[in-house]
Each structure stands twice: as structure tokens, then as C-alpha cells.
gemmi code that builds the backbone of each chain (N, CA, C; Angstrom):
import gemmi

chains = {
    "A": [
        ("ALA", (81.287, 74.145, 91.842), (81.045, 74.901, 93.115), (82.124, 74.149, 94.207)),
        ("GLN", (82.561, 74.939, 95.027), (83.308, 74.456, 96.053), (82.709, 74.241, 97.361)),
        ("THR", (83.026, 73.310, 98.152), (82.512, 73.047, 99.694), (83.683, 72.829, 100.462)),
        ("VAL", (83.402, 73.211, 101.803), (84.329, 72.955, 102.745), (83.657, 72.576, 104.070)),
        ("THR", (84.023, 71.320, 104.580), (83.439, 70.676, 105.707), (84.204, 70.795, 106.855)),
        ("GLN", (83.720, 71.178, 108.015), (84.639, 70.928, 109.287), (83.751, 70.203, 110.083)),
        ("SER", (84.028, 69.038, 110.555), (83.032, 68.068, 111.006), (82.952, 68.159, 112.661)),
        ("GLN", (83.863, 68.833, 113.264), (83.942, 68.976, 114.645), (83.608, 70.299, 115.107)),
        ("PRO", (82.355, 70.566, 115.593), (81.808, 71.937, 116.053), (82.748, 72.350, 117.128)),
        ("GLU", (83.192, 71.499, 118.155), (83.813, 71.992, 119.282), (84.953, 70.854, 119.589)),
        ("MET", (86.049, 71.489, 120.156), (87.124, 70.501, 120.767), (87.837, 71.341, 121.819)),
        ("SER", (88.104, 70.453, 122.864), (88.992, 71.131, 124.168), (90.134, 70.492, 124.186)),
        ("VAL", (91.118, 71.109, 124.822), (92.597, 70.528, 124.975), (93.191, 71.197, 125.958)),
        ("GLN", (93.994, 70.446, 126.814), (94.556, 70.978, 127.845), (95.830, 71.693, 127.492)),
        ("GLU", (96.012, 72.738, 128.038), (97.211, 73.603, 127.750), (98.447, 72.618, 127.737)),
        ("ALA", (99.222, 72.946, 126.673), (100.404, 72.388, 126.461), (100.383, 70.986, 125.585)),
        ("GLU", (99.286, 70.718, 125.461), (98.750, 69.430, 124.695), (98.783, 69.772, 123.096)),
        ("THR", (98.450, 68.716, 122.303), (98.350, 68.987, 120.965), (96.718, 68.555, 120.425)),
        ("VAL", (96.393, 69.376, 119.627), (94.834, 69.218, 119.186), (94.886, 69.273, 117.608)),
        ("THR", (94.124, 68.328, 117.062), (94.200, 68.419, 115.569), (92.668, 68.553, 114.977)),
        ("LEU", (92.508, 69.541, 114.002), (91.139, 69.966, 113.614), (90.965, 69.473, 112.154)),
        ("SER", (90.120, 68.783, 111.985), (89.896, 68.206, 110.678), (89.109, 69.222, 109.564)),
        ("CYS", (89.315, 69.028, 108.330), (88.914, 69.661, 107.108), (88.755, 69.014, 106.137)),
        ("THR", (87.747, 68.852, 105.345), (87.710, 68.189, 104.145), (87.076, 69.267, 103.185)),
        ("TYR", (87.402, 69.071, 101.899), (86.845, 70.003, 101.029), (86.622, 69.224, 99.674)),
        ("ASP", (85.837, 70.070, 98.763), (85.591, 69.349, 97.359), (85.707, 70.473, 96.271)),
        ("THR", (86.410, 70.326, 95.251), (86.505, 71.123, 94.135), (86.823, 70.264, 92.854)),
        ("SER", (86.451, 70.763, 91.775), (86.881, 69.914, 90.542), (88.101, 70.781, 89.903)),
        ("GLU", (88.773, 71.655, 90.636), (89.744, 72.448, 89.974), (90.999, 71.987, 90.622)),
        ("ASN", (92.106, 72.065, 89.945), (93.516, 71.434, 90.189), (94.244, 72.533, 91.002)),
        ("ASN", (94.077, 73.866, 90.649), (94.830, 74.794, 91.161), (94.080, 75.687, 92.155)),
        ("TYR", (94.533, 75.493, 93.324), (93.726, 76.278, 94.432), (94.661, 76.340, 95.891)),
        ("TYR", (94.174, 76.918, 96.653), (94.781, 77.378, 97.974), (93.948, 77.015, 98.990)),
        ("LEU", (94.616, 76.590, 100.203), (93.953, 76.284, 101.442), (94.229, 77.340, 102.476)),
        ("PHE", (93.605, 77.701, 103.511), (93.836, 78.521, 104.422), (93.189, 77.934, 105.910)),
        ("TRP", (93.923, 78.223, 107.012), (93.240, 78.200, 108.196), (93.170, 79.684, 108.805)),
        ("TYR", (92.060, 80.058, 109.346), (91.822, 81.243, 109.837), (91.376, 81.051, 111.490)),
        ("LYS", (91.999, 82.111, 112.247), (91.385, 81.952, 113.757), (90.729, 83.206, 113.876)),
        ("GLN", (89.631, 82.894, 114.817), (88.829, 84.097, 115.157), (88.662, 84.099, 116.590)),
        ("PRO", (89.432, 84.766, 117.381), (89.236, 84.754, 118.880), (87.947, 85.421, 119.271)),
        ("PRO", (87.417, 85.116, 120.514), (86.224, 85.914, 120.789), (86.193, 87.377, 120.891)),
        ("SER", (85.530, 87.783, 120.025), (85.191, 89.321, 119.937), (86.427, 90.133, 119.019)),
        ("ARG", (87.278, 89.269, 118.628), (88.373, 89.697, 118.054), (88.582, 89.427, 116.555)),
        ("GLN", (89.468, 90.159, 115.875), (89.790, 90.009, 114.512), (90.031, 88.739, 114.160)),
        ("MET", (89.700, 88.319, 112.907), (89.954, 86.987, 112.188), (91.329, 87.456, 111.622)),
        ("ILE", (92.234, 86.431, 111.968), (93.448, 86.437, 111.370), (94.014, 85.071, 110.693)),
        ("LEU", (94.758, 85.128, 109.786), (95.430, 84.049, 109.036), (96.228, 83.292, 110.036)),
        ("VAL", (96.217, 81.953, 110.011), (97.048, 81.100, 110.766), (98.046, 80.485, 109.865)),
        ("ILE", (97.627, 79.914, 108.732), (98.594, 79.082, 107.860), (97.882, 79.036, 106.618)),
        ("ARG", (98.688, 78.825, 105.493), (98.016, 78.575, 104.135), (98.935, 77.438, 103.414)),
        ("GLN", (98.235, 76.757, 102.561), (98.952, 75.741, 101.696), (98.716, 75.993, 100.193)),
        ("GLU", (99.529, 75.879, 99.349), (99.315, 75.868, 97.912), (99.113, 74.456, 97.502)),
        ("ALA", (98.184, 74.208, 96.664), (97.733, 72.620, 96.484), (98.743, 72.109, 95.536)),
        ("TYR", (99.680, 72.830, 94.873), (100.809, 72.188, 94.032), (101.976, 71.838, 94.780)),
        ("LYS", (101.923, 72.262, 95.812), (103.122, 71.971, 97.036), (102.818, 70.807, 97.628)),
        ("GLN", (103.566, 69.681, 97.736), (103.373, 68.486, 98.427), (103.846, 68.713, 99.986)),
        ("GLN", (104.903, 69.356, 100.095), (105.285, 69.783, 101.474), (104.256, 70.321, 102.386)),
        ("ASN", (104.029, 69.968, 103.578), (102.900, 70.458, 104.411), (103.559, 71.731, 104.950)),
        ("ALA", (102.772, 72.720, 105.027), (103.084, 74.166, 105.632), (103.209, 73.972, 107.214)),
        ("THR", (104.093, 74.747, 107.668), (104.290, 74.985, 108.989), (104.605, 76.410, 109.512)),
        ("GLU", (103.863, 76.938, 110.596), (104.063, 78.073, 110.915), (104.152, 77.986, 112.556)),
        ("ASN", (105.410, 77.872, 113.104), (105.786, 77.860, 114.536), (104.928, 76.569, 115.218)),
        ("ARG", (103.927, 76.856, 116.022), (103.312, 75.728, 116.531), (102.098, 75.151, 115.817)),
        ("PHE", (101.877, 75.634, 114.673), (100.846, 75.363, 113.698), (101.356, 74.604, 112.522)),
        ("SER", (100.820, 73.421, 112.192), (101.153, 72.675, 111.012), (99.918, 72.062, 110.525)),
        ("VAL", (100.023, 71.900, 109.198), (98.932, 70.989, 108.443), (99.295, 69.801, 107.946)),
        ("ASN", (98.365, 69.041, 107.876), (98.571, 67.780, 107.006), (97.494, 67.721, 105.820)),
        ("PHE", (98.251, 67.857, 104.568), (97.538, 68.295, 103.449), (97.614, 66.836, 102.780)),
        ("GLN", (96.429, 66.205, 102.462), (96.189, 65.155, 101.798), (95.395, 65.288, 100.511)),
        ("LYS", (96.017, 65.708, 99.405), (95.395, 66.088, 98.344), (94.501, 65.235, 97.580)),
        ("ALA", (94.843, 63.791, 97.530), (93.971, 62.912, 96.987), (92.608, 62.681, 97.887)),
        ("ALA", (92.839, 62.647, 99.048), (91.711, 62.721, 100.078), (90.975, 63.928, 100.157)),
        ("LYS", (91.505, 64.879, 99.756), (90.859, 66.359, 99.924), (90.731, 66.627, 101.370)),
        ("SER", (91.847, 66.474, 102.099), (91.593, 66.731, 103.348), (92.839, 67.704, 103.701)),
        ("PHE", (92.700, 68.639, 104.982), (93.380, 69.640, 105.136), (93.287, 69.899, 106.576)),
        ("SER", (93.973, 68.993, 107.575), (93.947, 69.087, 108.945), (94.828, 70.242, 109.467)),
        ("LEU", (94.455, 70.657, 110.593), (95.325, 71.582, 111.181), (95.685, 70.968, 112.631)),
        ("LYS", (97.032, 71.063, 113.005), (97.667, 70.680, 114.370), (98.099, 71.783, 115.005)),
        ("ILE", (97.679, 71.894, 116.178), (98.221, 72.830, 117.225), (98.863, 72.279, 118.087)),
        ("SER", (100.209, 72.543, 118.203), (100.949, 71.864, 119.205), (101.420, 72.654, 120.398)),
        ("ASP", (101.653, 72.124, 121.482), (101.934, 72.904, 122.842), (100.828, 74.012, 122.838)),
        ("SER", (99.481, 73.545, 123.144), (98.430, 74.630, 123.018), (98.635, 75.642, 124.191)),
        ("GLN", (98.246, 76.738, 123.814), (98.309, 77.955, 124.747), (96.849, 78.496, 124.886)),
        ("LEU", (96.697, 79.225, 126.172), (95.284, 79.764, 126.465), (94.836, 80.656, 125.341)),
        ("GLY", (95.835, 81.262, 124.751), (95.399, 82.381, 123.665), (95.019, 81.667, 122.406)),
        ("ASP", (95.244, 80.428, 122.448), (94.822, 79.565, 121.010), (93.245, 79.432, 121.113)),
        ("THR", (92.693, 79.586, 122.322), (91.217, 79.652, 122.322), (90.432, 80.463, 121.255)),
        ("ALA", (89.704, 79.830, 120.416), (89.164, 80.732, 119.276), (88.216, 79.782, 118.449)),
        ("MET", (87.647, 80.350, 117.489), (87.024, 79.713, 116.424), (88.087, 79.404, 115.339)),
        ("TYR", (88.036, 78.423, 114.718), (89.230, 78.075, 113.608), (88.294, 77.688, 112.358)),
        ("PHE", (88.531, 78.340, 111.323), (87.861, 78.274, 110.045), (88.787, 77.786, 108.805)),
        ("CYS", (88.482, 76.813, 108.238), (89.231, 76.303, 107.130), (88.696, 76.935, 105.911)),
        ("ALA", (89.443, 77.241, 105.010), (88.824, 78.001, 103.740), (89.633, 77.593, 102.510)),
        ("LEU", (88.873, 77.608, 101.428), (89.362, 77.207, 100.150), (89.178, 78.295, 99.210)),
        ("ARG", (90.270, 78.343, 98.292), (90.205, 79.420, 97.203), (90.721, 78.658, 96.020)),
        ("VAL", (89.975, 78.723, 95.042), (90.490, 78.236, 93.669), (91.013, 79.400, 92.956)),
        ("ALA", (92.165, 79.000, 92.180), (92.699, 80.012, 91.394), (91.999, 80.825, 90.537)),
        ("ARG", (91.015, 80.279, 89.853), (90.146, 80.911, 88.865), (89.058, 81.713, 89.503)),
        ("ALA", (88.936, 81.631, 90.850), (87.588, 82.172, 91.417), (87.787, 83.461, 91.324)),
        ("ALA", (86.421, 84.316, 90.750), (86.082, 85.590, 90.553), (86.347, 86.478, 91.923)),
        ("GLY", (87.318, 87.374, 91.668), (87.469, 88.143, 92.900), (88.336, 87.381, 94.123)),
        ("ASN", (89.074, 86.332, 93.711), (89.755, 85.739, 94.697), (88.762, 85.184, 95.849)),
        ("LYS", (87.554, 84.807, 95.642), (86.682, 84.479, 96.756), (87.180, 83.307, 97.472)),
        ("LEU", (86.889, 83.412, 98.861), (86.968, 82.198, 99.735), (85.541, 81.384, 100.060)),
        ("THR", (85.984, 80.080, 100.088), (84.609, 79.392, 100.750), (85.063, 78.835, 102.024)),
        ("PHE", (84.289, 79.163, 102.960), (84.710, 78.893, 104.357), (83.847, 77.514, 104.788)),
        ("GLY", (84.453, 76.946, 105.802), (83.880, 75.775, 106.404), (82.969, 76.356, 107.619)),
        ("GLY", (82.357, 75.546, 108.235), (81.423, 75.961, 109.347), (82.210, 76.325, 110.734)),
        ("GLY", (83.392, 76.051, 110.710), (84.272, 76.375, 111.745), (84.177, 75.475, 112.993)),
        ("THR", (85.476, 75.280, 113.640), (85.519, 74.484, 114.897), (85.712, 75.278, 116.214)),
        ("ARG", (85.139, 75.320, 117.175), (85.583, 75.967, 118.474), (86.505, 75.269, 119.204)),
        ("VAL", (87.670, 75.982, 119.376), (88.785, 75.459, 120.433), (88.690, 75.907, 121.529)),
        ("LEU", (88.692, 75.128, 122.639), (88.925, 75.770, 124.156), (90.025, 75.032, 124.609)),
        ("VAL", (90.982, 75.893, 124.961), (92.262, 75.499, 125.562), (92.070, 75.664, 127.147)),
        ("LYS", (92.182, 74.667, 127.989), (92.031, 74.570, 129.468), (93.249, 74.658, 130.120)),
        ("PRO", (93.262, 75.438, 131.074), (94.547, 75.467, 131.973), (94.639, 74.252, 132.757)),
    ],
    "B": [
        ("GLU", (99.531, 93.371, 112.358), (98.205, 93.680, 112.314), (97.719, 94.151, 110.998)),
        ("ALA", (96.604, 93.869, 110.386), (96.017, 94.361, 109.229), (95.600, 95.914, 109.483)),
        ("ASP", (95.621, 96.573, 108.546), (95.150, 97.979, 108.715), (93.703, 97.958, 108.159)),
        ("ILE", (92.755, 97.384, 108.512), (91.425, 97.570, 108.061), (90.467, 97.803, 109.179)),
        ("TYR", (89.544, 98.821, 109.040), (88.637, 99.257, 110.289), (87.422, 99.316, 109.672)),
        ("GLN", (86.548, 98.936, 110.762), (85.101, 98.984, 110.605), (84.572, 99.726, 111.855)),
        ("THR", (83.481, 100.524, 111.188), (82.816, 101.258, 112.241), (81.252, 101.240, 112.008)),
        ("PRO", (80.403, 101.349, 112.948), (80.562, 101.085, 114.440), (81.026, 99.522, 114.602)),
        ("ARG", (81.506, 99.301, 115.813), (81.794, 97.900, 116.239), (80.367, 97.270, 116.631)),
        ("TYR", (79.505, 98.168, 117.212), (78.117, 97.611, 117.768), (77.122, 98.668, 117.210)),
        ("LEU", (75.846, 98.054, 116.913), (74.836, 98.897, 116.798), (73.552, 98.476, 116.964)),
        ("VAL", (72.831, 99.067, 117.921), (71.436, 98.495, 118.098), (70.534, 99.607, 117.732)),
        ("ILE", (69.547, 99.421, 116.817), (68.692, 100.237, 115.890), (67.283, 99.666, 115.764)),
        ("GLY", (66.449, 100.634, 115.494), (64.966, 100.174, 115.176), (64.828, 99.768, 113.962)),
        ("THR", (63.819, 99.004, 113.669), (63.292, 98.576, 112.446), (63.195, 99.889, 111.581)),
        ("GLY", (63.501, 99.776, 110.110), (62.992, 100.617, 109.227), (64.101, 101.767, 109.123)),
        ("LYS", (65.127, 101.927, 109.938), (66.028, 103.036, 109.792), (67.029, 102.566, 108.596)),
        ("LYS", (67.732, 103.470, 108.069), (68.694, 103.419, 107.207), (70.138, 103.304, 107.853)),
        ("ILE", (70.857, 102.415, 107.348), (72.108, 102.061, 108.112), (73.128, 101.971, 107.082)),
        ("THR", (74.426, 102.685, 107.570), (75.660, 102.537, 106.592), (76.729, 101.989, 107.422)),
        ("LEU", (77.315, 100.854, 107.187), (78.148, 100.278, 107.907), (79.675, 100.476, 107.145)),
        ("GLU", (80.580, 101.252, 107.923), (81.909, 101.618, 107.158), (83.082, 100.755, 107.199)),
        ("CYS", (83.747, 100.558, 106.263), (84.901, 99.951, 106.167), (86.024, 100.603, 105.475)),
        ("SER", (87.094, 100.784, 105.915), (88.272, 101.325, 105.323), (89.551, 100.567, 105.412)),
        ("GLN", (90.465, 100.521, 104.460), (91.506, 99.901, 104.631), (92.669, 100.818, 104.143)),
        ("THR", (93.832, 100.575, 104.765), (95.014, 101.516, 104.307), (96.248, 101.068, 103.647)),
        ("MET", (95.761, 99.678, 103.189), (96.800, 98.804, 102.490), (96.938, 98.992, 100.904)),
        ("GLY", (96.042, 99.750, 100.422), (96.024, 99.780, 99.034), (95.643, 98.815, 98.266)),
        ("HIS", (94.632, 97.656, 98.974), (94.280, 96.632, 98.394), (93.101, 96.961, 97.252)),
        ("ASP", (93.206, 96.125, 96.204), (92.156, 96.368, 95.201), (90.900, 95.713, 95.490)),
        ("LYS", (90.997, 94.489, 96.252), (89.827, 93.600, 96.364), (89.456, 93.602, 97.796)),
        ("MET", (88.044, 93.917, 97.716), (87.420, 94.049, 99.169), (86.224, 93.233, 99.299)),
        ("TYR", (85.846, 92.878, 100.481), (84.770, 91.650, 100.546), (83.849, 92.306, 101.791)),
        ("TRP", (82.463, 91.796, 101.807), (81.651, 91.862, 102.898), (81.147, 90.348, 103.276)),
        ("TYR", (81.233, 90.223, 104.493), (80.639, 88.854, 104.932), (79.637, 88.971, 105.959)),
        ("GLN", (78.716, 88.210, 105.945), (77.702, 88.035, 107.021), (77.899, 86.822, 107.859)),
        ("GLN", (77.930, 86.864, 109.163), (78.291, 85.747, 110.012), (77.278, 85.946, 111.236)),
        ("ASP", (76.524, 84.798, 111.417), (76.011, 84.668, 112.596), (76.789, 83.927, 113.638)),
        ("PRO", (76.589, 84.404, 114.874), (77.367, 83.961, 116.166), (77.783, 82.555, 116.041)),
        ("GLY", (79.165, 82.320, 116.079), (79.672, 80.872, 115.941), (79.435, 80.098, 114.783)),
        ("MET", (79.037, 80.959, 113.625), (78.810, 80.188, 112.466), (79.644, 80.500, 111.269)),
        ("GLU", (79.514, 79.841, 110.346), (80.489, 80.229, 109.077), (80.248, 81.559, 108.388)),
        ("LEU", (81.142, 82.068, 107.664), (81.020, 83.311, 106.956), (80.188, 83.159, 105.559)),
        ("HIS", (79.497, 83.930, 105.372), (78.769, 83.972, 104.018), (79.109, 85.263, 103.185)),
        ("LEU", (79.725, 85.203, 102.091), (80.164, 86.416, 101.337), (78.806, 87.120, 100.670)),
        ("ILE", (78.621, 88.221, 100.930), (77.512, 89.052, 100.524), (77.768, 89.978, 99.448)),
        ("HIS", (79.073, 90.603, 99.470), (79.350, 91.506, 98.407), (81.080, 91.369, 98.180)),
        ("TYR", (81.506, 91.730, 96.946), (82.846, 91.922, 96.766), (83.085, 93.020, 95.670)),
        ("SER", (84.442, 93.377, 95.693), (84.724, 94.441, 94.731), (86.179, 94.203, 94.388)),
        ("TYR", (86.262, 94.364, 92.986), (87.515, 94.251, 92.344), (88.425, 95.419, 92.499)),
        ("GLY", (87.908, 96.563, 92.520), (88.486, 97.930, 92.459), (87.438, 98.884, 92.357)),
        ("VAL", (87.849, 100.049, 92.274), (86.953, 101.397, 92.368), (85.940, 101.121, 91.064)),
        ("ASN", (84.788, 101.603, 91.566), (83.575, 101.447, 90.631), (83.290, 100.004, 90.342)),
        ("SER", (83.635, 98.965, 90.971), (83.320, 97.629, 90.736), (82.803, 97.040, 91.870)),
        ("THR", (81.485, 96.543, 91.743), (80.763, 95.814, 92.998), (80.130, 94.742, 92.275)),
        ("GLU", (80.218, 93.545, 93.073), (79.586, 92.325, 92.720), (78.713, 91.680, 93.892)),
        ("LYS", (77.732, 90.953, 93.445), (76.966, 90.216, 94.514), (77.841, 89.095, 95.012)),
        ("GLY", (77.745, 88.628, 96.100), (78.325, 87.335, 96.682), (77.472, 86.086, 96.602)),
        ("ASP", (77.824, 85.045, 97.398), (77.289, 83.972, 97.302), (75.759, 83.722, 98.040)),
        ("LEU", (75.680, 84.677, 99.040), (74.541, 84.767, 99.659), (73.823, 85.932, 99.508)),
        ("SER", (72.453, 85.822, 99.041), (71.782, 86.916, 98.623), (71.558, 87.817, 99.920)),
        ("SER", (71.526, 89.255, 99.640), (71.448, 90.175, 100.607), (70.699, 91.418, 100.180)),
        ("GLU", (69.934, 92.018, 101.165), (69.240, 93.109, 100.729), (70.077, 94.486, 100.862)),
        ("SER", (71.289, 94.270, 101.387), (72.218, 95.507, 101.576), (72.703, 95.844, 99.937)),
        ("THR", (73.334, 96.957, 100.058), (74.082, 97.429, 98.826), (75.362, 97.910, 99.357)),
        ("VAL", (76.374, 98.014, 98.305), (77.725, 98.512, 98.447), (78.237, 99.509, 97.492)),
        ("SER", (79.184, 100.355, 97.841), (79.660, 101.282, 96.636), (81.193, 101.222, 96.872)),
        ("ARG", (81.965, 101.558, 95.932), (83.289, 101.544, 95.946), (83.766, 102.852, 95.020)),
        ("ILE", (83.828, 103.851, 95.809), (84.168, 105.157, 94.977), (85.601, 105.386, 95.173)),
        ("ARG", (86.143, 104.924, 96.344), (87.549, 105.081, 96.412), (88.194, 103.795, 96.789)),
        ("THR", (89.388, 103.619, 96.369), (89.941, 102.259, 96.692), (89.850, 101.764, 98.314)),
        ("GLU", (90.205, 102.864, 99.069), (90.390, 102.444, 100.623), (88.905, 102.373, 101.206)),
        ("HIS", (87.813, 102.587, 100.563), (86.517, 102.630, 101.221), (85.507, 101.851, 100.708)),
        ("PHE", (84.901, 101.004, 101.363), (83.806, 100.256, 100.973), (82.576, 100.094, 101.775)),
        ("PRO", (81.765, 101.017, 101.908), (80.625, 100.870, 102.896), (79.538, 100.086, 102.385)),
        ("LEU", (78.832, 99.702, 103.318), (77.536, 98.551, 103.107), (76.384, 99.394, 103.704)),
        ("THR", (75.289, 99.515, 102.829), (74.084, 100.207, 103.269), (72.841, 99.384, 103.389)),
        ("LEU", (72.104, 99.424, 104.443), (70.809, 98.819, 104.548), (69.750, 100.112, 104.330)),
        ("GLU", (68.789, 99.986, 103.298), (67.860, 101.310, 103.168), (66.918, 101.109, 104.283)),
        ("SER", (66.421, 100.020, 104.672), (65.561, 99.935, 105.828), (65.637, 98.530, 106.578)),
        ("ALA", (66.219, 98.789, 107.622), (66.651, 97.623, 108.377), (65.548, 96.722, 109.174)),
        ("ARG", (65.712, 95.467, 109.072), (64.619, 94.577, 109.597), (65.212, 93.633, 110.622)),
        ("PRO", (64.654, 93.168, 111.414), (65.133, 92.190, 112.438), (65.986, 91.103, 111.789)),
        ("SER", (65.576, 90.731, 110.679), (66.266, 89.473, 109.937), (67.742, 90.065, 109.450)),
        ("HIS", (67.972, 91.303, 109.465), (69.199, 91.580, 109.283), (70.313, 91.587, 110.515)),
        ("THR", (69.758, 91.215, 111.563), (70.563, 91.085, 112.793), (71.629, 90.136, 112.664)),
        ("SER", (72.758, 90.473, 112.852), (73.964, 89.593, 112.341), (75.263, 90.391, 112.670)),
        ("GLN", (76.486, 89.564, 112.530), (77.731, 90.270, 112.489), (78.181, 90.343, 110.886)),
        ("TYR", (78.823, 91.592, 110.793), (79.121, 91.861, 109.300), (80.665, 92.078, 109.309)),
        ("LEU", (81.518, 91.377, 108.515), (82.821, 91.424, 108.543), (83.183, 91.993, 107.186)),
        ("CYS", (84.220, 92.932, 107.202), (84.776, 93.465, 105.971), (86.048, 92.825, 105.824)),
        ("ALA", (86.633, 92.485, 104.641), (87.977, 92.052, 104.337), (88.501, 92.698, 103.146)),
        ("SER", (89.902, 92.577, 103.108), (90.451, 93.042, 101.851), (91.561, 92.226, 101.492)),
        ("SER", (92.042, 92.080, 100.075), (93.201, 91.459, 99.845), (93.995, 92.033, 98.596)),
        ("ALA", (95.228, 91.625, 98.571), (96.058, 92.207, 97.474), (95.678, 91.531, 96.201)),
        ("SER", (95.986, 92.271, 95.006), (95.903, 91.638, 93.808), (96.975, 90.717, 93.572)),
        ("GLY", (97.111, 90.037, 92.458), (98.290, 88.962, 92.414), (97.726, 87.618, 92.467)),
        ("THR", (98.491, 86.727, 92.930), (98.328, 85.314, 93.012), (97.070, 84.978, 93.860)),
        ("ALA", (96.600, 83.926, 93.903), (95.364, 83.596, 94.711), (95.633, 83.219, 96.034)),
        ("ASN", (97.115, 83.183, 96.473), (97.432, 82.710, 97.592), (97.439, 83.962, 98.655)),
        ("GLN", (97.111, 85.109, 98.036), (97.005, 86.541, 98.865), (96.056, 86.220, 99.848)),
        ("PRO", (96.357, 86.301, 101.095), (95.204, 86.169, 102.244), (94.271, 87.436, 102.359)),
        ("GLN", (93.271, 87.196, 102.740), (92.405, 88.259, 103.188), (92.621, 88.715, 104.553)),
        ("HIS", (92.444, 89.902, 104.594), (92.787, 90.757, 105.862), (91.286, 91.076, 106.370)),
        ("PHE", (91.017, 90.941, 107.611), (89.678, 91.129, 108.108), (89.790, 92.402, 109.152)),
        ("GLY", (88.652, 92.886, 109.062), (88.327, 93.977, 110.187), (87.640, 93.434, 111.376)),
        ("ASP", (87.450, 94.100, 112.579), (86.984, 93.768, 113.755), (85.545, 93.237, 113.514)),
        ("GLY", (84.797, 93.678, 112.793), (83.459, 93.538, 112.489), (82.604, 94.397, 113.060)),
        ("THR", (81.212, 94.419, 112.754), (80.294, 95.125, 113.211), (79.157, 94.131, 113.551)),
        ("ARG", (78.679, 94.258, 114.997), (77.711, 93.415, 115.464), (76.302, 94.383, 115.119)),
        ("LEU", (75.459, 94.001, 114.372), (74.238, 94.644, 114.168), (73.002, 94.131, 114.816)),
        ("SER", (72.268, 94.800, 115.658), (71.163, 94.226, 116.385), (69.833, 95.130, 115.743)),
        ("ILE", (68.951, 94.658, 115.086), (67.717, 95.411, 114.770), (66.531, 94.846, 115.639)),
        ("LEU", (66.047, 96.061, 116.241), (64.879, 95.672, 117.276), (63.506, 95.725, 116.589)),
    ],
}
model = gemmi.Model(1)
for chain_id, residues in chains.items():
    chain = gemmi.Chain(chain_id)
    for i, (resn, *xyz) in enumerate(residues, 1):
        res = gemmi.Residue()
        res.name, res.seqid = resn, gemmi.SeqId(i, " ")
        for name, pos in zip(("N", "CA", "C"), xyz):
            atom = gemmi.Atom()
            atom.name, atom.element = name, gemmi.Element(name[0])
            atom.pos, atom.b_iso = gemmi.Position(*pos), 0.0
            res.add_atom(atom)
        chain.add_residue(res)
    model.add_chain(chain)
structure = gemmi.Structure()
structure.add_model(model)
structure.setup_entities()
């Protein structure tokens, strides 16, 4: 069984500053994928960034980047130059390659508030 | 923007009613999913489907049922709604292929049972 833990229920950051969200996971599989999803208030959940476990290079998407530490089973998300539109719930998720139906296991989420 | 649609967005209804939550996607995705999410909380998978005529129970037990008669359509039904069913229900889909395919989510249905 897989588990995903997000230890920060809420975080706030000033506009234009940087915030880092933590995520740890547990799996006995070697082949898996990690995702960060963003869920703005009353809006659709969207993919922010993904990382293949076999890739050592950390994924980057514009202002979003990850710090993937496979040995520590850690997958943190860094939001640089925070914008008001980044205010949302952020969910870390894990999918093992062998998971039936490509199922995702989600963490409990971190609420991010960007202050002007 | 992902082309996955859920209706209704909000539903307030009395106990004992039969409810069907609709989910449709126009991306031709084989895999579809239903999640239950209480406000501000994590998502729990309640049903998924590999494709037409395939339905599977998810990780969280649910009294709801699903059907998959057409690729694009994955409705969820509650035969007799109860207050404990009050929650948000999110539908998602993903393409077949490697496991790095992301899931695309609908806007969700907020269900309140009185």
C-alpha cells in the first residue's frame, strides 16, 4: 500500500516571495510517478507538475519546481515569485506504475494563501 | 483546459431521494474515476473504470454505484441519499499508456443531503 503525507495544513506567503510545500511518501515499488495538483477555491483541480521516479533531474514548470529526494522519499514543491492566483489547496499524489487503473494516492493537502 | 464536465455543480436534496451525478469527457480517455472529497480535505477514490463495461470499487467504501456504457460517460448513482453522503464528488479521466499520464478533473458536484 502507498501513503502520501503533507505535514503543513496551511501556509501563507507574501506576493512575489517563495514558498516550499513538503510531501513525503511511502511505497515499496521502484517504478512510480509523483504529481502536484492545485485546487483553487471552487474551481477545477489542475496538474501543476509531475516527476518520474527514474529521473534524477528535478522537474520544473515556469515558477514551479520540485526537489525530489528519492532515498528520503521526499517530493517538495517550490513556488517562486508567488502570485495572488496561486492561492489554492495543493495536493501531492503518487502513482505506482503497476497500480490497477493508474490510481492515484493523494496527500491531505496544504492550503496556500498568497497575501498582497 | 480539460474537457471533462460534471453536472450538477450543486445539489441540495432530501433524504431518501435517488440521485445521479453526471460526468462526461470528450477526450476519448479510457480510464475514469470518481473521488469523494470533504471540504479542504484529501480525495478518496470511490470508483474507477478501465473502459466500457468496466467498473471497479475504489479505496474508500461507498454506497454509490457507477456504470460505463459509453466511453465518454461515467455517471454515479445513489439509490437512497442520506445526510452522510453530503460531500463533494470529483470526476476525473486519464488516457491509457504509461502511468505518467495525468488525471484531468471536472469542476465537481457539491452534494448536500438534508
